[in-house]
ZADO-1210 file (C-alpha; in nm, 4 decimals, padded with zeros to 6 digits):
<atoms>
<atom x="-02.0278" y="-09.6484" z="08.0355" code="MET" pos="1"/>
<atom x="-02.1697" y="-09.8632" z="08.3131" code="ALA" pos="2"/>
<atom x="-02.4954" y="-10.0179" z="08.2295" code="LYS" pos="3"/>
<atom x="-02.6288" y="-09.9352" z="08.5842" code="SER" pos="4"/>
<atom x="-02.5102" y="-09.6608" z="08.7943" code="SER" pos="5"/>
<atom x="-02.5321" y="-09.8836" z="09.1151" code="THR" pos="6"/>
<atom x="-02.2735" y="-10.1056" z="09.2409" code="THR" pos="7"/>
<atom x="-02.5299" y="-10.3266" z="09.4334" code="GLN" pos="8"/>
<atom x="-02.4889" y="-10.5918" z="09.1541" code="THR" pos="9"/>
<atom x="-02.2152" y="-10.6380" z="08.8866" code="SER" pos="10"/>
<atom x="-02.2382" y="-10.4042" z="08.6027" code="SER" pos="11"/>
<atom x="-02.0123" y="-10.4088" z="08.2824" code="GLU" pos="12"/>
<atom x="-01.8369" y="-10.1100" z="08.1645" code="ILE" pos="13"/>
<atom x="-01.8605" y="-10.0981" z="07.7758" code="THR" pos="14"/>
<atom x="-01.5692" y="-09.9795" z="07.5828" code="LEU" pos="15"/>
<atom x="-01.5643" y="-09.7158" z="07.2984" code="SER" pos="16"/>
<atom x="-01.6770" y="-09.8031" z="06.9456" code="LYS" pos="17"/>
<atom x="-01.3441" y="-09.6843" z="06.8468" code="ARG" pos="18"/>
<atom x="-01.1562" y="-09.9093" z="07.0976" code="ALA" pos="19"/>
<atom x="-00.9854" y="-10.1089" z="06.8283" code="PHE" pos="20"/>
<atom x="-00.7896" y="-09.8127" z="06.6968" code="TRP" pos="21"/>
<atom x="-00.7506" y="-09.6644" z="07.0599" code="TYR" pos="22"/>
<atom x="-00.5434" y="-09.9939" z="07.1454" code="PHE" pos="23"/>
<atom x="-00.3935" y="-10.0103" z="06.7910" code="PHE" pos="24"/>
<atom x="-00.2346" y="-09.6664" z="06.8188" code="GLY" pos="25"/>
<atom x="-00.1104" y="-09.7315" z="07.1888" code="TYR" pos="26"/>
<atom x="00.0607" y="-10.0591" z="07.1022" code="HIS" pos="27"/>
<atom x="00.2235" y="-09.9068" z="06.7615" code="ALA" pos="28"/>
<atom x="00.3535" y="-09.6239" z="06.9563" code="TRP" pos="29"/>
<atom x="00.5061" y="-09.8717" z="07.2386" code="GLN" pos="30"/>
<atom x="00.7021" y="-10.0340" z="06.9430" code="VAL" pos="31"/>
<atom x="00.8169" y="-09.6846" z="06.7856" code="ILE" pos="32"/>
<atom x="00.9270" y="-09.5660" z="07.1197" code="LYS" pos="33"/>
<atom x="01.1046" y="-09.8959" z="07.2354" code="LYS" pos="34"/>
<atom x="01.2608" y="-09.9951" z="06.9030" code="PHE" pos="35"/>
<atom x="01.2723" y="-09.6943" z="06.6749" code="GLY" pos="36"/>
<atom x="01.6011" y="-09.5701" z="06.7841" code="LEU" pos="37"/>
<atom x="01.7681" y="-09.9003" z="06.8135" code="TRP" pos="38"/>
<atom x="01.6483" y="-09.9729" z="06.4362" code="THR" pos="39"/>
<atom x="01.8450" y="-09.6559" z="06.3122" code="VAL" pos="40"/>
<atom x="02.1486" y="-09.7465" z="06.5082" code="ILE" pos="41"/>
<atom x="02.1430" y="-10.1067" z="06.3935" code="ALA" pos="42"/>
<atom x="02.1173" y="-10.0039" z="06.0345" code="THR" pos="43"/>
<atom x="02.3987" y="-09.7566" z="06.0541" code="ALA" pos="44"/>
<atom x="02.6166" y="-10.0126" z="06.2083" code="ALA" pos="45"/>
<atom x="02.5474" y="-10.2911" z="05.9549" code="GLY" pos="46"/>
<atom x="02.6026" y="-10.0574" z="05.6599" code="THR" pos="47"/>
<atom x="02.9272" y="-09.9456" z="05.8314" code="SER" pos="48"/>
<atom x="03.0529" y="-10.3092" z="05.8865" code="VAL" pos="49"/>
<atom x="02.9579" y="-10.4068" z="05.5213" code="ASN" pos="50"/>
<atom x="03.1438" y="-10.1110" z="05.3822" code="LEU" pos="51"/>
<atom x="03.4668" y="-10.1958" z="05.6134" code="ILE" pos="52"/>
<atom x="03.4494" y="-10.5652" z="05.5079" code="ARG" pos="53"/>
<atom x="03.4289" y="-10.5007" z="05.1255" code="THR" pos="54"/>
<atom x="03.7172" y="-10.2441" z="05.1745" code="ALA" pos="55"/>
<atom x="03.5028" y="-09.9806" z="04.9951" code="LYS" pos="56"/>
<atom x="03.4878" y="-09.7293" z="05.2754" code="ILE" pos="57"/>
<atom x="03.8490" y="-09.6224" z="05.2513" code="PHE" pos="58"/>
<atom x="03.8280" y="-09.5118" z="04.8762" code="GLY" pos="59"/>
<atom x="03.4739" y="-09.3287" z="04.8694" code="MET" pos="60"/>
<atom x="03.4182" y="-08.9717" z="04.8883" code="SER" pos="61"/>
<atom x="03.1667" y="-08.8100" z="05.1168" code="ASP" pos="62"/>
<atom x="02.9006" y="-08.8028" z="04.8652" code="GLY" pos="63"/>
<atom x="02.9397" y="-09.1776" z="04.7673" code="GLU" pos="64"/>
<atom x="02.9669" y="-09.2450" z="05.1586" code="LEU" pos="65"/>
<atom x="02.6392" y="-09.0584" z="05.2283" code="GLY" pos="66"/>
<atom x="02.4689" y="-09.2608" z="04.9671" code="LEU" pos="67"/>
<atom x="02.6024" y="-09.5811" z="05.0911" code="ALA" pos="68"/>
<atom x="02.4564" y="-09.4993" z="05.4358" code="PHE" pos="69"/>
<atom x="02.1097" y="-09.3821" z="05.2910" code="LEU" pos="70"/>
<atom x="02.0591" y="-09.6775" z="05.0241" code="ARG" pos="71"/>
<atom x="01.9160" y="-09.9412" z="05.2846" code="PRO" pos="72"/>
<atom x="01.7228" y="-09.6623" z="05.4622" code="ALA" pos="73"/>
<atom x="01.4013" y="-09.7134" z="05.2545" code="PRO" pos="74"/>
<atom x="01.3922" y="-10.0903" z="05.2681" code="TYR" pos="75"/>
<atom x="01.4655" y="-10.0675" z="05.6545" code="VAL" pos="76"/>
<atom x="01.1804" y="-09.8195" z="05.7015" code="ALA" pos="77"/>
<atom x="00.9542" y="-10.0079" z="05.4928" code="ALA" pos="78"/>
<atom x="01.0046" y="-10.3239" z="05.7212" code="CYS" pos="79"/>
<atom x="00.9983" y="-10.1288" z="06.0118" code="PHE" pos="80"/>
<atom x="00.6517" y="-09.9599" z="05.9421" code="VAL" pos="81"/>
<atom x="00.5023" y="-10.3195" z="05.8433" code="THR" pos="82"/>
<atom x="00.6277" y="-10.4516" z="06.1759" code="ALA" pos="83"/>
<atom x="00.4712" y="-10.1719" z="06.3585" code="VAL" pos="84"/>
<atom x="00.1398" y="-10.1901" z="06.1619" code="VAL" pos="85"/>
<atom x="00.1033" y="-10.5598" z="06.2120" code="LEU" pos="86"/>
<atom x="00.1896" y="-10.5618" z="06.5747" code="HIS" pos="87"/>
<atom x="-00.0436" y="-10.2696" z="06.6400" code="GLY" pos="88"/>
<atom x="-00.3237" y="-10.4506" z="06.4642" code="MET" pos="89"/>
<atom x="-00.2806" y="-10.7876" z="06.6251" code="ILE" pos="90"/>
<atom x="-00.2377" y="-10.6489" z="06.9778" code="ARG" pos="91"/>
<atom x="-00.5154" y="-10.3941" z="06.9271" code="GLY" pos="92"/>
<atom x="-00.7734" y="-10.6734" z="06.8218" code="LEU" pos="93"/>
<atom x="-00.6588" y="-10.9124" z="07.0952" code="ILE" pos="94"/>
<atom x="-00.7038" y="-10.5943" z="07.3310" code="SER" pos="95"/>
<atom x="-01.0402" y="-10.5199" z="07.2196" code="THR" pos="96"/>
<atom x="-01.1689" y="-10.8556" z="07.2655" code="LEU" pos="97"/>
<atom x="-01.0127" y="-10.9323" z="07.5757" code="SER" pos="98"/>
<atom x="-01.0216" y="-10.6321" z="07.7793" code="THR" pos="99"/>
<atom x="-01.3297" y="-10.6327" z="08.0189" code="LYS" pos="100"/>
<atom x="-01.4073" y="-10.3722" z="08.3165" code="TYR" pos="101"/>
<atom x="-01.6701" y="-10.4432" z="08.5625" code="ARG" pos="102"/>
<atom x="-01.8233" y="-10.2548" z="08.8445" code="LEU" pos="103"/>
<atom x="-01.8938" y="-10.4991" z="09.1412" code="THR" pos="104"/>
<atom x="-02.0113" y="-10.4317" z="09.5036" code="PRO" pos="105"/>
<atom x="-01.6352" y="-10.5024" z="09.6152" code="GLN" pos="106"/>
<atom x="-01.4936" y="-10.2519" z="09.3743" code="GLY" pos="107"/>
<atom x="-01.3558" y="-10.2342" z="09.0182" code="VAL" pos="108"/>
<atom x="-01.2738" y="-10.5604" z="08.8291" code="MET" pos="109"/>
<atom x="-01.0270" y="-10.5603" z="08.5411" code="LEU" pos="110"/>
<atom x="-00.9992" y="-10.8916" z="08.3028" code="GLU" pos="111"/>
<atom x="-00.6912" y="-10.8349" z="08.0816" code="LEU" pos="112"/>
<atom x="-00.5060" y="-11.0799" z="07.8600" code="GLY" pos="113"/>
<atom x="-00.5925" y="-11.3618" z="07.6115" code="TRP" pos="114"/>
<atom x="-00.3534" y="-11.6500" z="07.6500" code="LEU" pos="115"/>
<atom x="-00.2743" y="-11.5454" z="08.0209" code="THR" pos="116"/>
<atom x="-00.5841" y="-11.4128" z="08.1476" code="ARG" pos="117"/>
<atom x="-00.5501" y="-11.1586" z="08.4455" code="THR" pos="118"/>
<atom x="-00.8190" y="-11.0577" z="08.6901" code="THR" pos="119"/>
<atom x="-00.7636" y="-10.7589" z="08.9123" code="THR" pos="120"/>
<atom x="-01.0062" y="-10.6322" z="09.1718" code="VAL" pos="121"/>
<atom x="-00.9459" y="-10.2945" z="09.3105" code="VAL" pos="122"/>
<atom x="-01.1612" y="-10.1965" z="09.6263" code="SER" pos="123"/>
<atom x="-01.3127" y="-09.8738" z="09.6128" code="PHE" pos="124"/>
<atom x="-01.1405" y="-09.8134" z="09.9620" code="GLU" pos="125"/>
<atom x="-00.7869" y="-09.8292" z="09.7825" code="GLN" pos="126"/>
<atom x="-00.8690" y="-09.5503" z="09.5238" code="ILE" pos="127"/>
<atom x="-00.6810" y="-09.2476" z="09.6533" code="GLN" pos="128"/>
<atom x="-00.7367" y="-09.0209" z="09.3294" code="ARG" pos="129"/>
<atom x="-00.9189" y="-09.0396" z="09.0046" code="MET" pos="130"/>
<atom x="-00.8091" y="-08.8616" z="08.7006" code="THR" pos="131"/>
<atom x="-00.9385" y="-08.8441" z="08.3534" code="ILE" pos="132"/>
<atom x="-00.6988" y="-08.8313" z="08.0630" code="VAL" pos="133"/>
<atom x="-00.7358" y="-08.7311" z="07.6899" code="SER" pos="134"/>
<atom x="-00.4445" y="-08.6729" z="07.4769" code="ASN" pos="135"/>
<atom x="-00.4948" y="-08.5381" z="07.1187" code="PRO" pos="136"/>
<atom x="-00.4970" y="-08.8933" z="06.9755" code="TYR" pos="137"/>
<atom x="-00.7493" y="-09.0112" z="07.2337" code="ASP" pos="138"/>
<atom x="-00.9669" y="-08.6737" z="07.1348" code="ARG" pos="139"/>
<atom x="-00.9568" y="-08.7479" z="06.7831" code="LEU" pos="140"/>
<atom x="-01.1207" y="-09.0951" z="06.8644" code="LEU" pos="141"/>
<atom x="-01.3476" y="-08.9290" z="07.0981" code="LYS" pos="142"/>
<atom x="-01.2254" y="-09.1640" z="07.3652" code="ALA" pos="143"/>
<atom x="-01.0593" y="-09.1185" z="07.6922" code="ALA" pos="144"/>
<atom x="-00.9126" y="-09.3295" z="08.0014" code="TYR" pos="145"/>
<atom x="-00.9540" y="-09.2880" z="08.3929" code="ILE" pos="146"/>
<atom x="-00.6338" y="-09.3355" z="08.6025" code="ASN" pos="147"/>
<atom x="-00.7035" y="-09.4609" z="08.9378" code="LEU" pos="148"/>
<atom x="-00.4049" y="-09.3763" z="09.1950" code="ASP" pos="149"/>
<atom x="-00.4146" y="-09.6358" z="09.4783" code="LEU" pos="150"/>
<atom x="-00.3203" y="-09.5776" z="09.8479" code="ILE" pos="151"/>
<atom x="00.0005" y="-09.7332" z="09.9810" code="GLY" pos="152"/>
<atom x="00.2193" y="-09.6630" z="09.6796" code="GLY" pos="153"/>
<atom x="00.0648" y="-09.9478" z="09.4584" code="ALA" pos="154"/>
<atom x="00.0657" y="-09.9100" z="09.0811" code="ASN" pos="155"/>
<atom x="-00.1828" y="-09.7143" z="08.9405" code="SER" pos="156"/>
<atom x="-00.4937" y="-09.8807" z="08.7334" code="ILE" pos="157"/>
<atom x="-00.6167" y="-09.7402" z="08.4071" code="GLN" pos="158"/>
<atom x="-00.9420" y="-09.8076" z="08.2666" code="LEU" pos="159"/>
<atom x="-00.8696" y="-09.7585" z="07.8980" code="GLU" pos="160"/>
<atom x="-01.0666" y="-09.6942" z="07.5730" code="ALA" pos="161"/>
<atom x="-01.3648" y="-09.5466" z="07.7355" code="ILE" pos="162"/>
<atom x="-01.6180" y="-09.3373" z="07.5316" code="ASP" pos="163"/>
<atom x="-01.5405" y="-08.9596" z="07.5856" code="LYS" pos="164"/>
<atom x="-01.9430" y="-08.8877" z="07.6203" code="THR" pos="165"/>
<atom x="-01.9930" y="-09.1328" z="07.9001" code="SER" pos="166"/>
<atom x="-01.6638" y="-09.1181" z="08.0942" code="VAL" pos="167"/>
<atom x="-01.7715" y="-08.8613" z="08.3201" code="GLU" pos="168"/>
<atom x="-02.1006" y="-09.0404" z="08.4087" code="ASP" pos="169"/>
<atom x="-01.8677" y="-09.3286" z="08.4886" code="LEU" pos="170"/>
<atom x="-01.6277" y="-09.0910" z="08.6942" code="TYR" pos="171"/>
<atom x="-01.9236" y="-08.9815" z="08.8903" code="ASP" pos="172"/>
<atom x="-02.0289" y="-09.3576" z="08.9628" code="VAL" pos="173"/>
<atom x="-01.6736" y="-09.4259" z="09.0841" code="LEU" pos="174"/>
<atom x="-01.6514" y="-09.1189" z="09.3249" code="ALA" pos="175"/>
<atom x="-02.0017" y="-09.1949" z="09.4507" code="ASN" pos="176"/>
<atom x="-01.9373" y="-09.5680" z="09.5246" code="ALA" pos="177"/>
<atom x="-01.5705" y="-09.4431" z="09.6685" code="ARG" pos="178"/>
<atom x="-01.7389" y="-09.2022" z="09.9309" code="MET" pos="179"/>
<atom x="-01.9999" y="-09.4583" z="10.0110" code="GLN" pos="180"/>
<atom x="-01.7400" y="-09.6997" z="10.0674" code="ALA" pos="181"/>
<atom x="-01.5079" y="-09.4809" z="10.2981" code="LEU" pos="182"/>
<atom x="-01.8309" y="-09.3837" z="10.4792" code="ARG" pos="183"/>
<atom x="-01.9017" y="-09.7526" z="10.5497" code="THR" pos="184"/>
<atom x="-01.5568" y="-09.8203" z="10.6762" code="VAL" pos="185"/>
<atom x="-01.5627" y="-09.5271" z="10.8943" code="ALA" pos="186"/>
<atom x="-01.8866" y="-09.6341" z="11.0552" code="LEU" pos="187"/>
<atom x="-01.7784" y="-09.9944" z="11.0872" code="ASN" pos="188"/>
<atom x="-01.4513" y="-09.8682" z="11.2706" code="THR" pos="189"/>
<atom x="-01.6384" y="-09.6529" z="11.5148" code="LEU" pos="190"/>
<atom x="-01.8723" y="-09.9555" z="11.5983" code="GLU" pos="191"/>
<atom x="-01.5953" y="-10.1863" z="11.6441" code="LEU" pos="192"/>
<atom x="-01.4210" y="-09.9153" z="11.8659" code="GLU" pos="193"/>
<atom x="-01.7348" y="-09.8759" z="12.0700" code="ARG" pos="194"/>
<atom x="-01.7772" y="-10.2492" z="12.1145" code="LYS" pos="195"/>
<atom x="-01.4235" y="-10.2934" z="12.2311" code="LEU" pos="196"/>
<atom x="-01.4331" y="-09.9919" z="12.4783" code="VAL" pos="197"/>
<atom x="-01.7577" y="-10.0011" z="12.6485" code="GLU" pos="198"/>
<atom x="-01.6959" y="-10.3529" z="12.8255" code="PRO" pos="199"/>
<atom x="-01.3516" y="-10.1920" z="12.9477" code="GLU" pos="200"/>
<atom x="-01.5303" y="-09.8988" z="13.0744" code="LYS" pos="201"/>
<atom x="-01.8048" y="-10.0853" z="13.2607" code="LYS" pos="202"/>
<atom x="-01.5301" y="-10.2889" z="13.4382" code="ALA" pos="203"/>
<atom x="-01.3296" y="-09.9962" z="13.5419" code="ARG" pos="204"/>
<atom x="-01.6578" y="-09.8326" z="13.7004" code="LYS" pos="205"/>
<atom x="-01.7145" y="-10.1611" z="13.8913" code="ARG" pos="206"/>
<atom x="-01.3571" y="-10.1526" z="14.0205" code="THR" pos="207"/>
<atom x="-01.3079" y="-09.8008" z="14.0338" code="GLY" pos="208"/>
<atom x="-00.9850" y="-09.8640" z="13.8640" code="TYR" pos="209"/>
<atom x="-00.8309" y="-09.5794" z="13.6496" code="ARG" pos="210"/>
<atom x="-00.5049" y="-09.5656" z="13.4380" code="THR" pos="211"/>
<atom x="-00.2076" y="-09.3173" z="13.5008" code="ALA" pos="212"/>
<atom x="-00.3095" y="-09.1301" z="13.1847" code="THR" pos="213"/>
<atom x="-00.6878" y="-09.1110" z="13.3258" code="GLU" pos="214"/>
<atom x="-00.5805" y="-08.9926" z="13.6461" code="LYS" pos="215"/>
<atom x="-00.3677" y="-08.7272" z="13.4848" code="GLN" pos="216"/>
<atom x="-00.6451" y="-08.6163" z="13.2474" code="THR" pos="217"/>
<atom x="-00.9125" y="-08.6184" z="13.5395" code="THR" pos="218"/>
<atom x="-00.9905" y="-08.2922" z="13.6698" code="THR" pos="219"/>
<atom x="-01.1442" y="-08.2632" z="14.0240" code="TYR" pos="220"/>
<atom x="-01.3543" y="-07.9750" z="14.1184" code="LYS" pos="221"/>
<atom x="-01.2370" y="-07.8197" z="14.4494" code="LYS" pos="222"/>
<atom x="-01.5186" y="-07.8619" z="14.7038" code="PRO" pos="223"/>
<atom x="-01.6716" y="-07.5334" z="14.8217" code="ALA" pos="224"/>
<atom x="-01.6247" y="-07.4300" z="15.1815" code="PRO" pos="225"/>
<atom x="-01.8811" y="-07.5327" z="15.4320" code="LYS" pos="226"/>
<atom x="-02.0725" y="-07.2150" z="15.5601" code="LYS" pos="227"/>
<atom x="-02.0662" y="-07.2060" z="15.9617" code="VAL" pos="228"/>
<atom x="-02.3440" y="-07.0350" z="16.1527" code="ALA" pos="229"/>
<atom x="-02.2285" y="-06.7565" z="16.3494" code="LYS" pos="230"/>
<atom x="-02.3247" y="-06.7611" z="16.7159" code="LYS" pos="231"/>
<atom x="-02.5103" y="-06.4519" z="16.8349" code="PRO" pos="232"/>
<atom x="-02.2934" y="-06.2312" z="17.0573" code="THR" pos="233"/>
<atom x="-02.4167" y="-06.0405" z="17.3632" code="ALA" pos="234"/>
<atom x="-02.4363" y="-05.6795" z="17.2783" code="LYS" pos="235"/>
<atom x="-02.1986" y="-05.4601" z="17.4926" code="ALA" pos="236"/>
<atom x="-02.3761" y="-05.2457" z="17.7530" code="ALA" pos="237"/>
<atom x="-02.3529" y="-04.8644" z="17.6395" code="PRO" pos="238"/>
<atom x="-02.0902" y="-04.6894" z="17.8503" code="LYS" pos="239"/>
<atom x="-02.2611" y="-04.4194" z="18.0965" code="LYS" pos="240"/>
<atom x="-02.1331" y="-04.0918" z="18.1585" code="SER" pos="241"/>
<atom x="-02.0093" y="-03.9954" z="18.5116" code="PRO" pos="242"/>
<atom x="-02.3276" y="-03.7418" z="18.5510" code="ARG" pos="243"/>
<atom x="-02.5677" y="-04.0015" z="18.4856" code="SER" pos="244"/>
<atom x="-02.3964" y="-04.2595" z="18.7263" code="ARG" pos="245"/>
<atom x="-02.3880" y="-03.9733" z="19.0171" code="ALA" pos="246"/>
<atom x="-02.7807" y="-03.8973" z="18.9429" code="ALA" pos="247"/>
<atom x="-02.8606" y="-04.2671" z="18.9618" code="LYS" pos="248"/>
<atom x="-02.6713" y="-04.3080" z="19.2868" code="SER" pos="249"/>
<atom x="-02.8629" y="-04.0148" z="19.4380" code="LYS" pos="250"/>
<atom x="-03.1906" y="-04.1401" z="19.3439" code="ARG" pos="251"/>
<atom x="-03.0910" y="-04.4705" z="19.5139" code="ALA" pos="252"/>
<atom x="-02.9862" y="-04.2888" z="19.8469" code="THR" pos="253"/>
<atom x="-03.3218" y="-04.1039" z="19.8595" code="SER" pos="254"/>
<atom x="-03.5218" y="-04.4024" z="19.8086" code="ARG" pos="255"/>
<atom x="-03.3304" y="-04.5911" z="20.1082" code="ALA" pos="256"/>
<atom x="-03.4071" y="-04.2948" z="20.3175" code="ALA" pos="257"/>
<atom x="-03.7686" y="-04.2833" z="20.2675" code="ARG" pos="258"/>
<atom x="-03.7852" y="-04.6299" z="20.3280" code="GLN" pos="259"/>
<atom x="-03.6193" y="-04.6112" z="20.6651" code="SER" pos="260"/>
<atom x="-03.8693" y="-04.3442" z="20.8093" code="GLN" pos="261"/>
<atom x="-04.1235" y="-04.4738" z="21.0675" code="PRO" pos="262"/>
<atom x="-04.4650" y="-04.4869" z="20.9261" code="VAL" pos="263"/>
<atom x="-04.7215" y="-04.2647" z="21.1557" code="SER" pos="264"/>
<atom x="-05.0367" y="-04.4086" z="21.2758" code="THR" pos="265"/>
</atoms>
């Protein structure tokens, strides 16, 4: 568990109290997995060569032949188990004393090795996925490890031999730190883009220059048609019927006749 839940200052991740047995089992299993089958093959080959060289294999029955192959098995098994235990104890002790994990403002720091000391720093932005792994042997020791998958296809990082009761708290600390780091990177990217784009926009605004893409994407609104005031038109005179025209001409004739008569004094 990290001594502090914040990554503002460097904080050490303490290992489990059973870290020695965790590393012991891990290194012992690696020896068994790599050299177990080859030990059996080498034992059988050595027994066959010895029997052929002494010319005993041709006159032996099946039972005697089986006993000949099984006779060195206890000694080989004892030597192999001794080598596995010694290797596991030595490597387990070295790993327990030399393995250190730290949370720094930059990321997770791993210090591994004894004679050859290796320090690895993984930034929070590089972490793509985090997984808590606990096999039956880990659960027996009440321990677990966190597997960190990195972006870009890089090799995954493992924080091993962490106490089971505190591994979930450490997982939350790493998740929060990762989200905060990604948020900071996004904000910095947007700020940098704004600083780069704003001067270019101002220059284009002064010169009125637009790129071909901008010309294609720019949409212009069609101007509204102008309203033209209509001139008032003279009203057409109403058509008069022939009867009204005859009555009007008759009145005009009688008026002219009256005006032409002499005035009596």
